[in-house]
C-alpha positions in Angstrom: -14.5 -183.2 -12.2 -15.1 -182.7 -15.9 -16.6 -179.3 -15.2 -13.5 -178.3 -13.3 -11.3 -179.3 -16.2 -13.5 -177.3 -18.5 -13.1 -174.2 -16.3 -9.3 -174.6 -16.4 -9.2 -175.1 -20.1 -11.3 -171.9 -20.6 -9.4 -169.8 -18.1 -5.9 -170.5 -19.3 -6.4 -169.2 -22.8 -8.1 -166.1 -21.4 -5.2 -165.4 -19.2 -2.7 -165.9 -22.0 -4.8 -163.6 -24.2 -4.8 -160.9 -21.5 -1.0 -161.2 -21.1 -0.6 -160.6 -24.9 -1.7 -157.0 -24.3 1.4 -156.5 -22.1 4.0 -157.3 -24.7 5.2 -153.8 -25.2 5.3 -153.0 -21.4 7.0 -154.6 -18.5 5.5 -158.1 -18.3 7.1 -159.5 -15.2 3.9 -159.2 -13.2 1.9 -160.9 -15.9 4.4 -163.7 -16.2 4.2 -164.2 -12.4 0.4 -164.4 -12.5 0.6 -166.9 -15.4 2.9 -169.0 -13.4 0.4 -169.0 -10.5 -2.3 -170.2 -12.9 0.0 -173.0 -14.1 0.9 -174.0 -10.5 -2.8 -174.1 -9.6 -3.5 -176.4 -12.6 -0.7 -178.7 -11.5 -2.1 -178.9 -8.0 -5.5 -179.9 -9.4 -3.8 -182.6 -11.5 -2.1 -183.9 -8.4 -5.5 -184.2 -6.5 -5.4 -181.0 -4.5 -8.5 -179.8 -6.2 -9.7 -177.1 -3.8 -6.3 -175.5 -3.3 -5.6 -175.7 -7.0 -8.8 -174.1 -8.1 -8.3 -171.3 -5.6 -4.8 -170.6 -6.9 -5.8 -170.9 -10.5 -8.6 -168.4 -10.1 -6.4 -165.9 -8.3 -3.7 -166.2 -10.9 -6.3 -165.8 -13.7 -7.6 -162.6 -12.1 -4.2 -161.2 -11.6 -3.2 -162.1 -15.2 -6.3 -160.3 -16.6 -5.7 -157.3 -14.3 -2.0 -156.9 -15.0 -2.6 -157.4 -18.7 -5.2 -154.6 -18.7 -3.0 -152.3 -16.7 -0.1 -152.9 -19.1 -2.4 -152.2 -22.0 -3.5 -148.9 -20.4 0.2 -148.0 -20.0 0.9 -148.6 -23.7 -2.2 -146.7 -24.6 -1.1 -143.7 -22.5 2.4 -143.8 -24.0 1.0 -143.6 -27.5 -0.8 -140.4 -26.6 
């Protein structure tokens, strides 16, 4: 259980960091993914560990992906 908590503690800042790249672009998709991470973490806290970990992982992946896509859009706009 401690390992799971450590994973969540590590993934949340990474997802927040990735979303920081999207500040200049439309960040609605990033916010939705961050909400998914938060919902997954709440499920884990309520005892639904398997379901919560799955949702947290999906949300983290989406957050990183959308953050990178938004960063690429900003980079292209600068050119």
